[in-house]
C-alpha positions as CSV (number, residue, x, y, z in Angstrom):
1,X,-6.2,-27.4,9.3
2,X,-6.2,-24.3,11.5
3,X,-9.0,-24.4,14.1
4,X,-8.7,-21.0,15.7
5,X,-11.8,-21.3,17.5
6,X,-10.6,-23.9,19.8
7,X,-8.3,-21.6,21.7
8,X,-9.4,-19.9,24.7
9,X,-11.8,-22.4,25.7
10,X,-12.9,-22.8,29.6
11,X,-12.4,-26.1,31.3
12,X,-16.2,-26.4,31.7
13,X,-16.7,-26.3,27.8
14,X,-14.1,-29.0,27.4
15,X,-15.8,-31.2,29.8
16,X,-19.1,-30.7,28.0
17,X,-17.7,-31.6,24.6
18,X,-16.0,-34.6,26.2
19,X,-18.9,-36.0,28.1
20,X,-21.3,-35.4,24.9
21,X,-18.7,-37.2,22.8
22,X,-18.5,-40.1,25.2
23,X,-22.1,-40.3,25.8
24,X,-22.7,-40.9,22.1
25,X,-19.5,-43.1,21.6
26,X,-20.6,-45.5,24.2
27,X,-24.3,-45.5,23.2
28,X,-22.9,-46.5,19.6
29,X,-20.8,-49.0,21.0
30,X,-23.6,-50.8,23.0
31,X,-25.7,-50.6,19.6
32,X,-22.9,-51.9,17.4
33,X,-22.2,-54.9,19.6
34,X,-25.4,-56.3,18.0
35,X,-24.4,-56.2,14.4
36,X,-21.4,-58.4,15.0
37,X,-23.2,-61.3,16.4
38,X,-26.5,-61.5,14.3
39,X,-25.2,-64.9,12.9
40,X,-24.2,-66.2,16.3
41,X,-27.8,-65.2,18.0
42,X,-29.7,-66.9,15.0
43,X,-27.8,-70.1,15.7
44,X,-28.3,-70.2,19.3
45,X,-32.0,-69.5,19.0
46,X,-32.5,-71.7,15.8
47,X,-33.6,-69.1,13.4
48,X,-32.2,-67.2,10.5
49,X,-30.4,-63.7,10.3
50,X,-33.3,-62.1,9.0
51,X,-35.5,-62.5,11.9
52,X,-32.7,-61.7,14.1
53,X,-32.5,-58.3,12.2
54,X,-35.8,-57.4,13.7
55,X,-33.9,-56.5,16.8
56,X,-32.1,-53.8,14.9
57,X,-35.6,-52.7,13.5
58,X,-37.1,-52.5,16.9
59,X,-34.0,-50.4,18.4
60,X,-34.2,-47.9,15.5
61,X,-38.1,-47.8,15.6
62,X,-38.2,-47.0,19.3
63,X,-35.6,-44.1,19.0
64,X,-37.9,-41.4,18.3
65,X,-40.0,-42.1,21.5
66,X,-36.8,-42.0,23.4
67,X,-35.9,-38.6,21.6
68,X,-39.3,-37.1,22.6
69,X,-39.3,-38.2,26.1
70,X,-35.7,-37.2,27.1
71,X,-35.9,-34.1,24.9
72,X,-38.9,-32.9,26.7
73,X,-37.1,-33.9,30.1
74,X,-34.1,-32.0,28.7
75,X,-36.2,-28.9,27.9
76,X,-38.1,-28.8,31.2
77,X,-35.4,-30.2,33.9
78,X,-32.0,-29.5,32.0
79,X,-29.6,-31.1,29.7
80,X,-27.2,-32.3,32.4
81,X,-29.4,-34.5,34.5
82,X,-31.3,-35.9,31.7
83,X,-28.2,-37.0,30.0
84,X,-27.1,-38.8,33.3
85,X,-30.2,-40.7,33.5
86,X,-30.2,-41.6,29.7
87,X,-26.6,-43.1,30.1
88,X,-27.7,-45.2,33.1
89,X,-30.8,-46.4,31.4
90,X,-29.1,-47.6,28.1
91,X,-26.3,-49.3,30.1
92,X,-28.5,-51.3,32.3
93,X,-30.5,-52.5,29.3
94,X,-27.7,-53.5,27.4
95,X,-26.3,-55.6,30.3
96,X,-29.7,-57.2,30.6
97,X,-29.7,-58.3,27.0
98,X,-26.9,-60.9,27.8
99,X,-29.2,-62.6,29.8
100,X,-32.1,-63.1,27.3
101,X,-33.6,-66.4,27.5
102,X,-35.3,-66.4,24.2
103,X,-35.3,-64.3,20.9
104,X,-38.5,-62.8,22.0
105,X,-37.1,-61.7,25.2
106,X,-34.1,-60.1,23.4
107,X,-36.4,-58.2,20.8
108,X,-38.3,-56.6,23.9
109,X,-35.0,-55.5,25.5
110,X,-33.5,-54.0,22.3
111,X,-36.8,-52.2,21.7
112,X,-36.4,-50.8,25.2
113,X,-32.8,-50.0,24.6
114,X,-34.1,-48.1,21.6
115,X,-35.8,-45.5,23.8
116,X,-32.7,-44.9,25.7
117,X,-30.5,-44.6,22.6
118,X,-32.9,-42.2,21.0
119,X,-32.6,-39.8,23.9
120,X,-28.8,-39.4,24.1
121,X,-28.2,-37.8,20.8
122,X,-30.6,-34.9,21.1
123,X,-29.7,-34.2,24.6
124,X,-25.8,-34.3,24.2
125,X,-26.0,-32.4,20.9
126,X,-28.0,-29.5,22.4
127,X,-25.9,-29.4,25.6
128,X,-22.9,-29.1,23.4
129,X,-23.9,-26.6,20.9
130,X,-25.3,-24.4,23.4
131,X,-22.0,-24.4,25.6
132,X,-19.3,-23.8,22.9
133,X,-18.4,-20.7,21.1
134,X,-20.4,-20.4,17.6
135,X,-17.2,-20.3,15.5
136,X,-16.3,-23.8,16.8
137,X,-19.6,-25.4,15.9
138,X,-18.6,-27.1,12.8
139,X,-15.4,-28.7,14.2
140,X,-17.1,-29.8,17.2
141,X,-20.2,-31.2,15.3
142,X,-17.8,-33.3,13.4
143,X,-16.0,-34.5,16.6
144,X,-19.4,-35.2,18.3
145,X,-20.9,-37.2,15.4
146,X,-17.5,-39.1,15.1
147,X,-18.5,-40.6,18.4
148,X,-20.7,-42.9,16.6
149,X,-18.1,-44.5,14.4
150,X,-15.8,-44.3,17.3
151,X,-18.3,-46.7,19.2
152,X,-18.5,-49.0,16.2
153,X,-14.6,-48.9,16.6
154,X,-14.7,-50.0,20.1
155,X,-17.3,-52.7,19.4
156,X,-14.9,-53.9,16.5
157,X,-12.1,-54.2,18.9
158,X,-14.1,-56.1,21.6
159,X,-15.6,-58.4,18.8
160,X,-12.0,-59.1,17.3
161,X,-10.4,-59.8,20.8
162,X,-13.0,-61.1,23.1
163,X,-15.9,-62.7,21.2
164,X,-14.1,-66.1,21.1
165,X,-13.9,-66.1,24.9
166,X,-17.0,-64.3,26.0
167,X,-19.6,-65.2,23.2
168,X,-22.5,-63.1,22.1
169,X,-24.0,-62.9,25.8
170,X,-20.7,-61.8,27.1
171,X,-20.4,-58.9,24.4
172,X,-23.8,-57.5,25.7
173,X,-22.5,-57.7,29.5
174,X,-19.4,-55.6,28.6
175,X,-22.0,-53.0,27.5
176,X,-22.5,-52.0,31.0
177,X,-19.1,-50.1,31.2
178,X,-20.7,-46.7,29.8
179,X,-22.5,-46.3,33.3
180,X,-19.2,-45.3,34.7
181,X,-19.5,-42.0,32.6
182,X,-22.2,-40.8,34.7
183,X,-19.7,-40.0,37.6
184,X,-17.8,-38.0,35.3
185,X,-20.8,-35.8,34.2
186,X,-21.9,-35.4,37.6
187,X,-18.5,-34.1,38.9
188,X,-17.4,-32.0,35.9
189,X,-20.1,-31.1,33.4
190,X,-22.2,-27.9,34.1
191,X,-25.8,-27.2,32.7
192,X,-26.2,-25.4,29.3
193,X,-25.8,-21.7,29.6
194,X,-28.8,-21.2,27.2
195,X,-31.4,-23.5,28.8
196,X,-34.5,-22.1,30.3
197,X,-36.8,-24.5,31.8
198,X,-40.3,-25.0,30.1
199,X,-43.1,-26.5,31.9
200,X,-46.1,-26.8,29.5
201,X,-46.4,-29.8,27.6
202,X,-48.1,-27.9,24.8
203,X,-45.1,-25.9,24.4
204,X,-43.4,-28.5,22.2
205,X,-46.3,-29.2,20.2
206,X,-47.0,-25.6,19.4
207,X,-43.4,-25.2,18.2
208,X,-43.6,-28.2,15.9
209,X,-46.9,-26.8,14.7
210,X,-45.5,-23.4,13.8
211,X,-42.3,-24.8,12.2
212,X,-44.2,-27.8,10.4
213,X,-42.5,-27.2,7.0
214,X,-39.0,-27.2,8.5
215,X,-40.0,-30.3,10.6
216,X,-41.1,-32.2,7.5
217,X,-38.1,-31.4,5.6
218,X,-35.7,-32.2,8.5
219,X,-37.5,-35.7,8.8
220,X,-37.1,-36.4,5.3
221,X,-33.5,-35.4,5.2
222,X,-32.7,-37.5,8.6
223,X,-34.5,-40.4,6.7
224,X,-32.1,-40.3,3.9
225,X,-29.3,-39.9,6.2
226,X,-30.1,-42.9,8.4
227,X,-30.6,-45.1,5.4
228,X,-27.1,-43.7,4.5
229,X,-25.3,-44.7,7.7
230,X,-27.1,-47.8,8.6
231,X,-27.3,-49.1,4.9
232,X,-23.5,-48.9,4.8
233,X,-22.7,-50.3,8.4
234,X,-25.3,-52.5,9.9
235,X,-25.2,-55.6,7.7
236,X,-21.5,-54.9,6.3
237,X,-20.0,-57.4,8.9
238,X,-22.5,-60.0,8.0
239,X,-21.8,-59.4,4.3
240,X,-17.9,-60.0,4.9
241,X,-18.8,-63.2,7.1
242,X,-21.5,-64.7,4.8
243,X,-20.5,-63.7,1.2
244,X,-16.7,-63.5,1.7
245,X,-16.3,-66.0,4.3
246,X,-14.1,-64.0,6.4
247,X,-13.1,-64.8,10.0
248,X,-14.1,-62.9,13.1
249,X,-10.7,-61.6,13.2
250,X,-10.7,-60.5,9.6
251,X,-13.9,-59.0,10.0
252,X,-13.0,-57.1,13.1
253,X,-10.0,-55.8,11.5
254,X,-11.8,-54.3,8.6
255,X,-14.3,-52.9,10.8
256,X,-11.5,-51.0,12.9
257,X,-10.0,-49.9,9.5
258,X,-13.3,-48.3,8.3
259,X,-14.3,-46.9,11.4
260,X,-11.0,-45.0,11.3
261,X,-12.0,-43.7,8.1
262,X,-15.4,-42.8,9.5
263,X,-13.7,-40.8,12.5
264,X,-11.4,-38.9,10.2
265,X,-14.4,-38.2,7.8
266,X,-16.6,-36.6,10.5
267,X,-14.0,-34.5,12.1
268,X,-12.5,-33.2,8.9
269,X,-15.9,-32.4,7.0
270,X,-17.5,-31.1,10.2
271,X,-14.7,-28.5,10.3
272,X,-14.7,-27.7,6.5
273,X,-18.5,-26.8,7.0
274,X,-17.6,-23.9,9.2
275,X,-15.6,-22.5,6.3
276,X,-17.6,-23.4,3.1
277,X,-21.1,-24.1,4.4
278,X,-23.1,-27.0,5.9
279,X,-25.0,-27.7,2.7
280,X,-22.1,-27.6,0.2
281,X,-20.1,-30.0,2.3
282,X,-22.8,-32.5,2.8
283,X,-23.5,-32.5,-0.9
284,X,-19.6,-32.9,-1.7
285,X,-19.5,-35.9,0.8
286,X,-22.5,-37.5,-0.8
287,X,-21.2,-37.2,-4.4
288,X,-17.9,-38.7,-3.3
289,X,-19.7,-41.7,-1.7
290,X,-21.0,-42.6,-5.2
291,X,-17.4,-42.5,-6.6
292,X,-16.2,-45.0,-4.0
293,X,-19.3,-47.3,-4.0
294,X,-18.3,-49.7,-6.5
295,X,-15.1,-50.6,-4.7
296,X,-16.8,-50.8,-1.3
297,X,-19.5,-53.4,-2.5
298,X,-17.8,-55.1,-5.3
299,X,-14.1,-55.5,-4.4
300,X,-13.0,-59.1,-4.6
301,X,-10.3,-59.4,-2.0
302,X,-10.3,-58.6,1.8
303,X,-7.6,-55.8,1.3
304,X,-9.7,-54.0,-1.5
305,X,-12.7,-54.3,0.5
306,X,-11.0,-52.7,3.4
307,X,-9.9,-49.8,1.3
308,X,-13.3,-49.4,-0.2
309,X,-14.9,-49.6,3.4
310,X,-12.4,-47.1,4.7
311,X,-13.2,-44.6,1.9
312,X,-16.9,-45.0,2.0
313,X,-17.0,-44.2,5.8
314,X,-14.9,-41.1,5.3
315,X,-17.5,-39.9,3.0
316,X,-20.7,-41.2,4.8
317,X,-19.6,-40.0,8.1
318,X,-18.1,-36.7,6.6
319,X,-21.7,-35.9,5.7
320,X,-23.0,-36.9,8.9
321,X,-20.4,-34.7,10.6
322,X,-22.3,-31.8,9.6
323,X,-25.5,-33.1,10.9
324,X,-25.4,-32.0,14.8
325,X,-24.5,-28.3,14.0
326,X,-26.8,-28.2,11.0
327,X,-30.0,-29.5,12.9
328,X,-29.1,-27.5,15.9
329,X,-28.8,-24.2,14.1
330,X,-32.0,-24.8,12.1
331,X,-33.8,-25.6,15.6
332,X,-36.2,-23.2,17.3
333,X,-34.5,-21.8,20.3
334,X,-37.5,-23.0,22.8
335,X,-37.2,-26.7,21.7
336,X,-33.6,-27.3,20.9
337,X,-33.5,-30.0,23.6
338,X,-36.4,-31.9,21.7
339,X,-36.5,-30.7,18.1
340,X,-32.9,-32.1,16.7
341,X,-33.1,-35.4,18.4
342,X,-36.8,-35.8,17.6
343,X,-36.6,-35.3,13.8
344,X,-33.4,-37.3,13.8
345,X,-35.1,-40.1,15.5
346,X,-38.3,-40.0,13.3
347,X,-35.9,-40.4,10.3
348,X,-34.5,-43.3,12.1
349,X,-37.9,-44.7,12.4
350,X,-38.5,-44.7,8.9
351,X,-35.2,-46.1,8.2
352,X,-35.3,-48.8,10.8
353,X,-36.5,-51.4,8.1
354,X,-32.9,-51.0,6.5
355,X,-31.3,-54.3,7.9
356,X,-34.3,-56.4,7.3
357,X,-34.9,-54.8,3.8
358,X,-31.2,-55.5,2.8
359,X,-31.2,-58.9,4.1
360,X,-34.4,-59.6,2.1
361,X,-32.9,-58.3,-0.9
362,X,-29.8,-60.2,-0.5
363,X,-31.9,-63.4,-0.1
364,X,-34.1,-62.5,-3.1
365,X,-31.0,-62.4,-5.2
366,X,-29.3,-65.7,-3.9
367,X,-27.4,-64.3,-0.9
368,X,-25.8,-61.2,-3.0
369,X,-25.4,-58.9,-0.1
370,X,-23.1,-56.8,-2.4
371,X,-26.0,-56.0,-4.5
372,X,-28.3,-55.1,-1.5
373,X,-25.8,-52.9,0.1
374,X,-25.0,-51.1,-3.1
375,X,-28.5,-50.4,-4.3
376,X,-29.6,-48.9,-1.0
377,X,-26.6,-46.8,-0.5
378,X,-26.6,-45.4,-4.0
379,X,-30.2,-44.4,-3.9
380,X,-30.0,-42.6,-0.6
381,X,-27.0,-40.7,-1.6
382,X,-28.7,-39.2,-4.4
383,X,-31.6,-38.6,-2.3
384,X,-29.4,-36.5,0.4
385,X,-27.9,-34.4,-2.6
386,X,-31.3,-33.5,-3.9
387,X,-32.7,-32.8,-0.3
388,X,-29.8,-30.9,0.7
389,X,-29.6,-28.7,-2.2
390,X,-33.2,-27.9,-1.7
391,X,-33.0,-27.0,1.8
392,X,-31.5,-24.0,3.7
393,X,-28.9,-23.4,6.6
394,X,-28.4,-21.2,9.5
395,X,-24.7,-21.2,9.8
396,X,-23.6,-19.1,12.7
397,X,-27.0,-18.3,14.2
398,X,-26.9,-17.1,17.8
399,X,-28.6,-19.3,20.0
400,X,-31.3,-17.8,22.3
401,X,-31.6,-14.5,20.2
402,X,-32.7,-15.7,16.7
403,X,-30.0,-13.3,15.2
404,X,-27.0,-14.6,13.1
405,X,-23.5,-13.1,13.6
406,X,-22.8,-14.3,10.3
407,X,-24.0,-11.8,7.6
408,X,-23.7,-14.4,4.9
409,X,-26.3,-16.8,6.5
410,X,-29.8,-16.0,7.7
411,X,-31.7,-18.1,10.4
412,X,-34.9,-20.0,9.2
413,X,-37.9,-17.8,9.6
414,X,-40.8,-19.0,11.9
415,X,-42.9,-20.4,9.0
416,X,-40.2,-22.8,7.8
417,X,-37.6,-22.9,5.0
418,X,-36.4,-20.0,3.0
């Protein structure tokens, strides 16, 4: 695929993309370490997996607070320093999680971690989209979002290679490594060229009030999207362990395979959205997910489960690959540091019940995780198709001007959706 927009970039633009990609990758790495060790944590604290999944719920539920706080900081003091503080914050809390003396303490730490995780995506995405050429946004959006499965990929490798030696506590301690990224950001990453400081707290509230219809639509869309990703990822390792009795090595290998698919899907579909439109590509990816769903959830052998998971994550993260650019293009200029991340994380808040919900459904049906995974993934794929079709897009909008260089598209007006 020809990506002409990638030629002629400055070294500063390349560093911005690299830093934002790594920030989201390492944040996701720290988050996904948890999903591999739910069973082991439950055993150590003498409880069941469903109770431990509350840790995931709390992490996701606290992300909107982080998106708002760090987003406001990014709009007021700049994207770059805010990103550095956020990376240090989530690395420190991840490390501390390895020392949790009880399940309650671990739940508190994972809730605090959620604040830090919630701040990274919006700040990194706004810094990136404001720093690169408009014609490269689709490809870079897919690249940036592929940091999420890339983090899952790294967590899969660590689990498969090191878990038997370091246990679940050691897994969390490895999560301090992302703190090193701060040195790279400090040395090589410039501030966004579009950023202008805001000082009044009321500015953000006024922006959300004047764009309330867009805000509600974006939250609904992000709710469906977050159920889509977490519903196909968070309990999949547990599904493989409990229902198919696969070993840690096998689970880690399958996770590596499906995260390769996720990376391929995110980058490919993100790039395609530059040519064919944001909404059209999202809908195509969601439709394809329904086609591969039976293989992903109901295959009988490890080989076919791996194939199904690979194809499913191509479609899931293919749809997600369009999200960073789509939300940033729809966002008001004066709150781009806050708006994309905040609506994204509000969707995460609503979808934070996913792991506990799927575990409860599986328990209700005699431990049938396949049914629980399939029903959630299928319903939200349909929801994404409908919501995306009803929405609008602002492909190619010029940040800071409200004008679009692409005559085939139009920016969203102040009142909300067109």
